[in-house]
N, C-alpha and C positions, 0 to 999 in steps of 0.2 A: 860541600859541607859535609863533615863526617858521621853518621849516622849510626844506631847500634841497637839491638836488639839481644833477648835472652828466652831461648823455646818453652825455659820455665814460664819466664811472663804472659807467654799465650797457655798455661796451661798441660804442655807435656812434661812432665819433669825426666826425661830421661834423654839417649842420645837422640839425632835427630840428624836429616839430610836434607839441607836448605837448597833448594835447586832455582835459582836464577832464569826465568820463563822467556826472557828477552836476549842472553848472552846463550841460553842455554848449555850451561855448567851446572855443576855440582857441589857439595863440599858438606863435610861428616861436620859434626858439632856436640860437643860431647855436652851433656848436662849442664856442666856449671861452667861450659865457653859460652861469649858474647858474639854473637855474630854481628861484625865492621864493615860497611860500605861507605863507597863515598856515593853522595846524590848534590849534583848544583841545584841549584835555588828553582833553574825552571824543567825540571826536570822527574821525573817520576819511575817507581821500580814497583817490580812486581817478584814476589821469591814464593813460592810453596815451600813449607815446610812439611816432611814426612815424619815420625814418630822411625826409629831404628827398632823394628820388630827383634823375639828372640834368636831367632835364626839368622840375622845378620843383614838383613837386607831391609827397603822401603821402598812402600808403592808410591808410587809419586800420581799414577794415574794415568790419563788420557794426554798425549803429547798437543798442545796447541791451543787445549780449553780452558776457561779463565778458570771454571772449577772443575777443576781433575779428576776427582774423584769422590763426586756428588752422589747418594745416596740414591737418586735414578739410575746407576751408573755399578756404583757399587754396590751390592746387595746385602754380602754380608763378608766379613773378614775375618779368620780366622789365625790366634797366632799361637803358635806353635813351638817347642823348642825349636827342632828342626826342621822348623816349613812356615810359611805365610801362605794361606787358601784363601781366595777371594773368588767369590761368585761377581761375574760380571753382566751385567743385563745388556740385550745386544739389541738395537728395532732390527726391524724387517729386512732391512739389507743394507746395518751396519757394519763400520768396520773399528777397529782403535789400531793404532801403535800405542801400548803399553811400555813404560819404561821406570825397570825397576833397578837399584844401585844395589849391587854387591861390592861385596870387600873381599879381593883375595890377596891368600898371602903369597909376595914376592920372594926372589931370592934374595939372600945376604939379610936377612930378620925385617926386610922393609915389607911396608903394604902399599897398595896403589888401589884406589878405588876406579871400577868402569861403570859405563853406563849403558845398560843391556836395552835397545827396544825392538 
């Protein structure tokens, strides 16, 4: 069955990245666009929706975590025109694999999305 949602219906009135945690893919979505996906009647889906910061990046959080950017992990976030700064809290022996979406200009006027982690 075809499903859809808008980021603004979740309270995010700007561009977002929608990360499909199961497929490990992401797509940038304009604030006015709907995210559409197919979901069988016996399936579930899990998407992380992260706003695009003024610097053009989105912080997706800890890869593989159910709550990837909870307040216990991301203590502070500063959205500035040329950077997104995150204060990350670590456990005594903890380590994370963080994922950030960057939008790079490619040749011939096209752009490419790359996942960095």
